[in-house]
N, C-alpha and C positions, 0 to 999 in steps of 0.2 A: 091198727087203723089203716091197713092197706086198702085202697079203694076197691069196692066190689063191683063198680059199674063205671062207665065213662062219665056219668054225671058227677061222680065223686073225684074225678081225676082233674087236678088243677095244674095249669101251666101248659106249655108246649102248644099254644094256639097256632103257631106257625105251621104245624103239621096236622093238628086235630081240629082246626076251626071248620065251620060249616062249609062244605064244598071242596075241602082239601082231599086229594086222592087217597091218602091213607084212611081218613075217616069214612069216605065212601066205601072203600073196600071192606072195612070192618063192619059197617052197617049192612052191607049187602051179603055178608057172610063169606067173603072171598079173601082168605088169608094168602099172602104170598111170602116167599122167603125174603128176609130183611136183616139188616144189622143196625142196631141202635148204638150210636156213638155219642157219648156225653159224660160229664162229670158224675161223681157219686151222688146219690140222693135225688136224681132228677126224674125217676120213674121208669127206668128201662125194664126192670123185672116186672113191675106192676103192669106196664103196658103190654108186655108179652102175655101175661096171665089173662088180661082182659080180652086180648085178641082171641086166645084159645076159647075162652068162655063164650064170647059173642058169636064166634063162628062154629060153636058146638063141636069143638075138636078136643081130642085127648091131649093132655098137657104133660110133658116130661121135662123136668128141669135137671140140668147137669152143670157143674162148675169145672172149667178147664183147669183149675188149680189142682183138683183131686181126680178128675176123670181121665180115662185113656181110651184107646181104640176098643178095648174089651167092653167098656161101658157103652160105646157107640153101637157096637154090634147088639148088645142086649136091648138098647132102646129101639133099634130097627126091628128086632124080633117082636118086641112088645107092640110096636106100631102095626106090624103086619097082622098079628093076632087080633088087635083091636079092629082093624079094617074088616077082617073076615067075620068077626062077631057082630059088628054094628054098622058096617059100611060107612064109617066116618073116618076123617083124617086125624093126623097127630101133629101137634106143634112141638118140636124139640127146641127147647130154649137152652142155649149154652152161654153161661155167664163167663166173663173174662176170656172171651174167645181168642184174644191175642196171645194167650199163654200156650195155645196149641201150636205145635210145629207144622211144617208143610205136609208131612205124611198124615198127621192126625186130621188136619183140615181137609185133605183130599178124601179121607174116609167117608165124608158126608156126601160127596158129589153124586155118586150113582143113585142114592136114595132120594136126593133132592130132585134129580132129573126124572126119575120114574114116578114121582108123586107120593112115595111112601111117607116122606117127611116134609113138613113145612118148617124150614130152618129159620130160627130167630137167634141171632147172636147179639151179645152186649159187650161193649168195650169202652174203656176210658182212653184208649190210645188211638192214634190216627190209623184208620183202616188201610190207607194207602201204603203205609209202611209195614203193617203188622199182619195183613191178611193176603192170602194167595189171590192172584188175578182170577184164577178159575172160580174161586168161591165168590169173589166180588162181582163177577160177571153174572152170577146166578141170584144175587141178593141185592136188593135196593138198600142203599145207606140212608138212614134218617139221622139227622143231627139233633140231639136233645140239648137244650140250652139250660143254663143255671136258672133256678126259679127266682123270680123277682119278689120283692117284699109283699106285693099284693097277693100273689099265689101262696106264699108261706103263711101269711095272716089267715087266709081262707082255710088252709090246712089245720092251723092251730085252733081256729074257732070251731071247726068241725069236731076236732078231738075233745074240745071242752063241752060240746053240746050233744055228742053221740051217746045215746042211752045204753046201747048194748056193748060197745067196744071202748067207749071213751070215758070222760070224767064228768058227765052230765050230772048237775046237782051237787057235786062234791066240793068244788072250789070256785071262787070268784077271782078274777084277775083283771087288773087295770089295762087300759089301752097302751099306756107307756111301757108297761112290762111286756106285753105281747110284742110290741114293736122292737123292744130290746132283744127278745129271743129271735125274732125274724132277722134282725141285723146280724146277730152273732152266728146264726145258722149259715150265713154266707152262701145262700142259694141251694142249700142241701136240706130237703124235706126230712130225711131220716135224722139229721142232726137236730133240726128244730123240734121234732117230736121227742127225741131223747132228752133234750134240755128241759122241755116242759114236764116230762115224766120225772126227771131228777128233782126239779123244783117242787113238784107235788109230793114226792117222797120226803122232802125236807120240811114240809109244811104241816104243822099240827092243828092249826085252826081252819077256818072256812075260806080264808082269803090268802092267796099267794102274794106275799109282800114283794115290793120292788127291790128291797134289800136282798131278799133270797135270790131273786133273778140275777142281781148283780154278782152275787157269790158264784152262782152256777155258770155264768158266762165268762167269768174272769179268766184271763190267760188263754183264751181261745186263739187259734191261729187261722189266718185266711187260707183259702184253698191254694195249694202250691205243691206240685209234683216235681221233685228234683230230677226225675228222669223222663218226664212225660211232656205232653203237648203244652200244658200251661207254662211250664218252665221256659220252653223255647219261644212261645208266643210273647212272654213278658220280657225276656232278654232282647228279643227282636224289637219290641216296642221301645225299650230303653235306648237301644242303639240308634234306632231311626229318629227318636226324639232329639237325641244329641246331634245327630247328623243334620236334622232340620232346624237346629239353633233355637230350640224351645227349652230354656232351662227349667221352666215350671213343670212341664210334662215329664222332663227327664227326672226331676226330683220325685215326682209322683210314682213313676215306674220303679225307680230305685227303692223307694220306701215300701212299695207293694211287695217287692221281692224280699227285702229284709224282713218285713212283717210276716211273710209267709215261711220264713226259715231258711232262705237261701244263704249259702256260705258267702260272706262279704268278700273274701279273697278271690272267689270266682268272678265276681263283678269287677273287682280291681283288675284282674287279668284281661277281662274283656275290654275294659276302658283303655288299657295300654294299647290294645289292638286298634281301638277307635282313634287314639291319639296319632297313630301312624297312618291309618287307612283314610281317615276323613279330614284330618287337619294337616298332618305332615309338616312341610317346611313353611306353610303359611304362618305357623306359630310354633317353632321348635320347643318353646317352653312348655307346651302342653304335655309332651311326653315326659319331661323331667318332673313336672308337678304331679302327674299320675303315678310315676314311680315313687315319688315321695309319699303319696297317699298310701300306696301298697306297703311301704316300709312302716308308716305310722300304724297301719292296721296290724302288722305283724308284732310291733312293739307294744301297742296298747290293747289289742284285742277288741272284742265287742262288749258294750256298745260305744265305748269312748272313741275308738278308732274310726267308727262309721262316719263321724263328722268330717274327717279328712277326706273320706271317699265322696261324701256329698259335695265338699268344696271342689274336688277334682271334676266331678260330673258337671257342676255348674260352669266351671271354667271351660271345659271342653265344649259345652253347648254354646257358650258365648264367643268362643274363639273363631277367627276367620277359618273358612273351610277350604280344603284342597285335597283332592284325591289324585293329584298329579303323580306323586311318587308311587302310589298303589297301582295306577294304570300303567306307569312306565315299567314297574317291576313285572307285572303280568305279561306285558308285551315282550320284554327281554327274555323272560323265562320261556315263552312260546318259541322264540327264535332259537334259544339254546336247545330246546327239545327237538325242533323241526330240522335244524341245519346240521346236527351231528357234531362230531369232535373236530372242528376246524383248527388248524395249526395256529399257534401264536406267531405273529410276524417276527422275522429275525431281529429287526431293530428294537423290538420290545422285550426280547428275551434277556434273562440275566446271564452274565458271563463270569462266574467265579473262578474258572480254571483257564489255563493256557490253551488247552485243546478247544474249548468252547469259543475262545476269542479267535483262534485260527479258523474255526468253522463259520465265523461271521456273526456269532451271537452278539447282539447289542450294537452292531456296526451301524453307523449313521443315526444313532439315536440322538434326538435333540433334547437337551436338559432344559425344561421349561423355565426354571429360575434364571437361566442365562438369557432368556428372550425378553423382548420388550413387553412390559405388563405381565411378565411371568406366564406368557401364553405362546406356545410354539405354533403359530398360525400355519394352517395347511397340513400339519402332521396327521398321519393316519393311525388310528388306534384300534380299529376293527380288524378282523382277520383279512388276509389278502383276497380270499375267495368270497368275501361278503361285502356287499355295498354298505356304506355308512347308513345308520339309522338315527332317527330322532324319536326317542321314547318319551323323554321328559318334557312336558309342556307346562311350565309354571302358570298358575292362574293369576289374574289381576287382583289378588286379595292378600292382605297381610304382608309378611316378609317376602313372599314369592313375587311381589311386584318388583322389588329390587333385584331378585334373582333373575327374573324374566328380562329385565333391562340389561343386566350383565351378560347373560347368554346371547341376547340379540346382538350386543356389541362384539362379542367374541366371534360369532358366526358370520359377521360381515367381513372379517379380515381374510 
């Protein structure tokens, strides 16, 4: 059921709608080097084939999982022969282009430059991180989005009515069943067609029953790549929802990740970071509660322990927020890196031996507990060659209100 023309290609209107540059280039027969970046099943390979067909170009397909520089040289030789014989260009499509290392990616450049090849790469990973700048500068990146339910339903209906390649006249299926398949496909056209094919294989009559569809789609997982873009996008969304004090959105992203197969202990570790970075001393209980959730996860496992994680996420989202400790730690680290190994002042040094005492270690140190309010007013604790700094600025929220008042009182003395 791979589309044979642009009329059969559903979705990606943001790059293929009337007047869009890519569509105009295809219709005018002017292919340029490009990279398609998007999740599986969104039409990357199909679109590359359609571009080659529409521009009357020779099409060579390689997969970076199996191909190497030798295969690239063979493709270049084939393209040169094709141009000599027909005076037409060649589209070289490289699937999973992010799997190629730097030297392998560089092997394309001379032949892209001289027009021997029109390069089209496909990747599920962020090109900014995975592709060479030299290659990116010669290829335009197009982002392909997950297919919405409307596009998936159109694809499924075409498969059910296509006489030559589809199931035309063989099966009837209800709207509710089609919608169930579209929802289970989770934006992936390939998965949608596979589910429909499996349901057809399990059907003995003329109608694909809703019960059959239910069996086929049971146990499906949402799109989730533990090492890829979706993983980092979703954990970022969870972190920012907690930081933004939205417990409902926080729960949604938590459940999206767990539903997709994310390791719950990873989320627990990230939430421990959140407890210090975004809440800190505004509510010190947040850190302890999140540590308790981690322990509950380790003891109970999934799914029982996931409720403790949900409890922690909701608490973190609702807690008063402060990044004062986070900002203070960053500022102090920068000074530590920039100012070098400044000596510890003599009065702050420990003096466990007689020699150290004779050298003045610990001399004139003021023991804070002997001072009024247990504060040695005016005592200097920074190195002698460094001006005093104020890194920690408590916010007027939660417990830090009290901390702020106390520090203001101390600093007045």
